[in-house]
N, C-alpha and C positions, 0 to 999 in steps of 0.2 A: 400472376404470371402464367402464361400458357405453358403446357408441357413441352411444346416444340422450342419455345424460347429458353426453357430451363435446360434442355439438351444443348442448345447453342452455347450457353454460358457455363456448362458443367465443368469445362476444363479448369475453371477458376476455383472450384469449390471442394476439391479433395481436401479433407481435414488434415491429411498428413503432409500437405505441401505448404511451404512458405517460400517459394514454390517447390513441389516435389522434385522437379528437375534440379533446382539449385541445391537442395539439401542432399540429394543423391551425389551431386558433384563434390560435396564437402565431406561426406562420410568416408571413413577409411583412409583418408590422406595421411601419409606418413609425415609429411611436412607441407607447410603452406606454400603454394606456388607464387610466383611474382605477380602474375596477372589476376585481377579479380574475376571470379567465376559467376557472379550474380550481382544484381542491384543491392544485395544485402551486405556486400563486402567492399572494403576499400583497397586500393592498390598500395597504400602506405605500408611501410615496414612496421612490424610489431616491436616496439622498443619501450623499455621502462621509462616512465615519466615522473614517478614519485616513489617514496619508500615502500608503498604497498606493493608495487610491481616487482621490486627487487626480491621481496619475500615470497610472493606468489610464484614468479617465474623461476626463482631458485629452487623451490620445492618441485615444480613441474619438471625441471631439468633432472633433478635427482631421481624422480620417478619415471623418467623417460616418456613424458607426455608432452607432445607438441601443443602449444596454445593455438587457438583459432586465429584467423586473421582479424584485423580491425574491422569494425562495422562501418558501413557507408554513412555518408552525411545524412541521407534520407532516413536510415534506420536510427541514427543518433538523435535527430530532432524529434522523431516520434517517441523513441524510448525515453529520452530525458523528460519530455513533457508528461508522459504517462506516469513515470516513476516519481517525479518531483511534485507535480501539481494535479495528478489524476485526471488530466484533461488532454484530449486529442488536439494537436496543433491545427489551426485552420488552414485552408488551402493557401491563403496569402502568407501566413507565418511560415509554412513549410517552403513555399517558393522563394521567399526572401532569404531564408537560411541557405537553401540549396544554391542560390545564385551569388551568395556572399563569398568573396575571395579572401577575406581576412583569415590568415592561418590560425588566429586565436579565437575563432568564432565559437568553438565548442565551449571553451571556458567562459566566454562572454554570455552565451545562452544560459549556462548554469547559474551565473550570477543573477541574471534577469529573472529566471524562474524562481529562485529562492526568495525574491522580493515580491512576487505577485500575490495578490489576495488569495488566489486559489491554493497556494501552499498551505495557508491556515485552514482552509476548508477541508482539503484532502487529508492532512495529517490529524486534524480534529476528528475526522471519521475513523482513522486508525486508532487513535487514543480512546475514542468513545467505545470502540469494540473492547479494548483492554479494561476500561474503567466501568463497563456495563451501564452505559447511559441509556436508560430505558424507562418508560412510564409504568408499564403494566407488569403483570405477574411474570416471573417470580421476583423481580427486582423492586417494582412499585415505588419508583422515585416520584411519580406523578408529573403531569405536564409542566407546571410552573417551575418546579425544581429542575427538570430536564433542560428547559430553555436556558435557565440561569447557569447551570453547570456547563452546558455546551458552549455558551458564549465565553465563559471563563477559560475553558480549554483553548478555544479558537483564538482568543485575544492573546493568550500567553504564547502561542505558536507564532502568530503574526509579529509580535513584539520580540520574538526570540528570547523569551525569559530563560535565564540560566537553568539548566536541568536540576541542579541541586536545590535551587529555590522552589522550583515547581514541585518537587517531591516533598520538601519540607512543609510547604503550605498545605499540601494534601494530608500529610501525616499528623500535623498538629492542629488541624482546623477545629474550630468550635464556634457555635452560634446557630442562627436560623438557617435552615437549608434553602430558604428563599433569598435571604439577604447575604449569606456567606456561601457562595456556590460550592466551594471546595469541600464543605461539610458533607456533601452528598457522596464523597468517597466512602464514608462509613455507613451510609444508608443503602448503597448499592452492593450490599453483601448479603448472600443468602444465609442469614443467621447472625445474631448479634452476640453470640458467645465469643469470648476472647480467642479461642482456638480458631474459630471461623475467620475472624478478622486477621489473625496472624497468618493464616494460610493465604489470604488475599494479598496481604502486604508482601509476603515472600514471593508470590507468583508475579506480582506487578513490578516490584523494584529489585528483586534478586534473581528473577528468572528461575526460581526453585519451586518444586512441588512439595510443599512442607507436609502434606498429608502422608508422604512416604518416609518422613523423618522418624527417628526413634521418639517414643512418647515423651521422654524427659526433655529432649531438645525442643520439641514443639511447645510443651508446657512452659518452658523457660521463656520462650519468645512471647507466648500468649499473655504472660504476666504483665507485659508492657501495656496491654490493652484492657486490663481487668478493671480499671477505674473510669471507664467510659460510661456516661449516662445519656439517656434520651428522655425527652418530655414533649408532649404535645402543647399547642397553644390554641387560642380561640380562632385563629386563622385556619381556614379549611385546608387540611393536609400539610400544614406547616409543622415542623418539628425542630426542636433545639437539641443539638449534640454538645455535650459539655464534659469537662473534667469534674468528676464527683469525688471531692476529698473525703467524703464520708465512707467511701468503699475502701476501708483500711484492710489490707491483707491480714489474715489470722495466721497462727502458727502452722496450720495444715496447708495453707496455700503455697504452691511452688514459688520459689524466689525468681525474680527476673534475671534471666541469663541471656546474654547475646548469643546469636547463632554460632559464633566461633568458639563458644564455651567460656567466655569471660563473664564472671558475675558482675552485675550492675549495681551501682550505688545510687539509690534514689531517695532524696530527702522526702519526708512525709508530706510536705506541702507542694511538691513539684509534680507536674503531670508526667507520668512515665513515658508518654509518647515523645515528649521533647528529648528525653535522654536517648531513646531509641533512634530518633531522627538524627541527632547529632552523631551517633555512632555510624549510622547507615551512610551518610553523605561525606564522611571523612575520606579524603583521597586515598588513605591506606586501606580502606575497606576492600576485602577481596571479591565482593559481589556487585556493588552498586555500579561502578563504571563499566565493568565487564558485561553486565546484563544489558545496559542500554547500547553500548558499542556493538554488541552481538546482534541486538534487535535491529538497529539501523542497517547494519550490513545485510541482514536477512531480508529486510524490506526492500533493499535496492538490488540485491543479487540473488534473490530467490531461495536462499537457504543460509542458515547461520554458519559462522566458523565453528560454533557449537550447534549441533542440530539435534533436536528441535530447539528453537531459540528460547523457549520457556521451560526447558528441562535441563538446567545446568546442575551437574552433580559430578563427583569425582570419577565415576566410572563411565562418563560420557565426555571424553576429552575433546578439545578443539582439533580440527584437522590441520590447522596452521597456527600454532600458538604465537608465533612471532607477529602475525597480523593483528591478533586480538590484543596483544600487549602494546603494540604500536598505537592502535586506536584508543586504548585506555589512557595511555600517557598523553596523547594529543588532546583528548577531552579534558583531562585534568589541567594541562598547561594552558588550555584555552578558557579556563575558568567555567567549564561546563557549557560552553557554547556549542550546541548541537549542530548548528549550520557549518561550523568548522569541520566537523566529521563528514557531513554531507558533501562539502566541497572536496575534501581529500579523496573520498571514495569516487565521486562522480568524475573527477578529473583524472583518475587513474586509467592507465591502459587496460587494466584488468576489467574494469566496468565497461570499457568501450570495445571489448572484443565482440566479434560476431557470434551469433547463435548457432552457426554452422560449425560443428566440432572439427578440430584439426586431426583427430583420430577417433577410433572407437574404443579407446582404453577405458575400462570400467571405472577407474578411479578419477577420470577427468571431471565429472560434475562436482564431486565433493571437494576437489582442489581448484575449482573455478577456472578450468581450462577454456571455458567458453561461457557466454551469457545463456542462462537457461530459458527455454520456452515456458511461458506461463500464461494461462488464460486471463483476460482482463477480469477484474472484480465486477460483480453484478452492477454496482453503482456506476463505475467508470464506463462499462459497456453501454448501458442504456443512455447515459449522458452523451456518449459519442454518437450513438444513433440519432438522438434528438438534435445534436449540433449539426450533423450532416443533412438531416432532412428538414431542419427548421421547425420542428414540432416540440411539444411539451409532453409531460407524463403526468398521470393522475395517481395520487397516493391516498391510502385509506388508513383509518385507525379503528381499533376494536371498539372503542366507545367514544361518543361525542363529548369531549371535554375541551377546555381552553387550549389554544395552540395546536389543535388538530386540523384547522383549516390551512391548507398548503397553497401558496400562490402558484399561479400557472407557470411561472418561469423558474420555479424552484429546481435546483439541480440536485440529483440524488446524493452526490458526495457531500452536500451541505445539509442534508437532513439531520436534525439534532436527535431525534427520538427513534430508538430501535424498534419501538412499537408501531411506528407509522411506516407503512410498507406498500408494496404493490405485488401483483401476481408475478411480474417479471423478476423483481428482486428476490422473491422467495424461490422461484424456479432456478435462478442462477446462483444460489448458494450464499446469499447475504446471511451473516451470522445472527442468531437470535439475541446475542449479547447477554447470555445468562451466566457464563463461566469465566470470562476473561482470558480464555485459552486461545492462542493463535489458530489452533486446529479447528475451532468452532466455525470458521469460515470455510466453506466447501467450494473449492474451485475446480473440482473434477468435472470434466465435460460429460454430459449424458445425452442419450438419444432424444429425450424430451426437449432439451435445449436446442439441439440441431433442428428438430422439427419446427420449433417455435420460430426460429430465424428464417427457416425455409418457407413455411406455409401458413403462419398465423395471420389472421386478419389484422392483428395489432401492428405487426411490422409492415404488412402490405399497405395499410392506410398511411403510415408514415412515409413509405417510399413513393406513394402516389403524389406526395406534396413536394418531392425533390424538384428544385429549380436551380439551373446554373446561375452562379454569381455573375454580375455584369461583366467582370473582367475575363470570364471564361470564353466569351463568344456564345453562339447558339448552335444547337445540333444541326440546323439547316444551313446557317450562314458559314460556320467554320467548325466542322465536326472535330478537328484535332484539338482545338482550344477547349471545347466542351469535354472531350474525353480526358485531356490532361487535367482539367479542373476537377473532375470527379476522382481521378487517381490521387491528386494532391489532397483533396478533402478527406478521402477515405483511407488511403494507404500512405499519405505524406511523401509521395515520390512521383516522379514522372513515369509514364508507361514506357516499357522497352519498345524498340522498333517492331519486334515480333508481335507484341501485344497490340500495338497500334494497327498493324496490318489486319489482325484477326478482328479487332473491335470495329475498325472503320468500315468494314464491309457491311455491318449491320445498320449503319447510318446512311440510308439510301436517299440521296437528294431527290426531292420531288415526289417521294413515295409516301409522304405523311407518316414515316416511321421514326422520325427524329426523336420526338418526345417519348415514344414507347421504348426506343432503343436506350435512351438515357436512363429510364427507370429500370430497364432490364440490366444494364451495366451496374447501376448502383446496387441492385439486388444481388448480383453475382459477387461484387467486391465485398459487400457486407457479410456475405456467407463464406468468404474465404478465410482460411486459417490465418493468413497474413493480417487480416483485420482484427480478428477476435483474440489474438495472442500477442503478448509482449514478446519481442524477439530481437 
């Protein structure tokens, strides 16, 4: 794109705007006005719709924090698609939703999204980060095991496997890492010492950083994993994980003690992991339901009720204990059906608030007074760019092993292996999958990222292939349809009349500039904060 063209479209690209005018209108409001001030907000009143809202709005009222307005339909369809399936809605999907007059269309959209195949792909990506699904150093699962493990995670999510069963199968797994995929939970740990395994289990299923526990407490939990054995087979890089009854604890070995301080009774011929798993998934357990309820809330609303979501400890209390208790009880009563929790959160007014704050109160974000601005994950961002431009992405692996060939139509959110990557994914903060910590993913924006979207040949080549869909019209035949088509495809909304007036001037009929203007507009919209952020 030429410098002059970039100046023409520069009004769209201020990283502080979604749009800066709209955000400025929202900041500092003491109370939400009746009329919507931007395409990001709805005119509907903010009213509680489920028990979550009563708890959140009650606390906001006590703190004197006005909630944001409801988000607009355009924001909701984009937000829900990105948050639930990690996929930008197509122009046709966005338009259909916006023109739908069904008052229950938001709830209906949530139900459809939870049943789409992309739900399994996107959340398998999230779980693969936590479970360290990676071929190479320092995890070294190797490609065959990675593929089997990822398929097992993905299938469980698509089938909505109860969460207690999911955890139990991982914790008690035994057999070949190629033929019993969940066995790889124990291979994806940096160290096979019982304490290293105990720390991984605590982080994953209790949201606790056990390395900070007193030595005696960690040793008591580690005892449950002290009789685990590993052995190789004649198959290349296959390994058997098994319960080794020959590893009998001696008098000097610390006894198995549950993290709540209760001593465990383990028969000599029983795998201690089974005893631990039974304790962990018990509905009365103080950590299990709380951890996953807090994680799901954090994934959908940008921060946990306990923040950070994997740092649960007595001196890090929840900002709204009632919300967390409600989610825990709902999950247990639903027999560990995680989609029940997704539905409850997604259908709440709290989730559907605008990202424009109702005031500048410093405690607003921690109390969920508005939806938080968050940059799209690296995988979601490049998939969105490829979807808009009709292009594909190339991925590479450190070494040429089986399963390292990636089909041309592979989406980033569906990549199984953390060792298979691209320069874009690395630049935009995809996690290395070495630790299982949520903070390993780096979503902080950088100058290098901005320059890549603005000036790289990688993005420019993709933009040069942008073509209007048949339903959009053409730049020369009907500029308005082409402009609206791009706005719907990239921002999931129709342009405002002001935007149409500015943009339409660049589509000069008969001047041969229609195609160039289309590419310029796509470039400007992709470089807007409204595109690259959840809002």
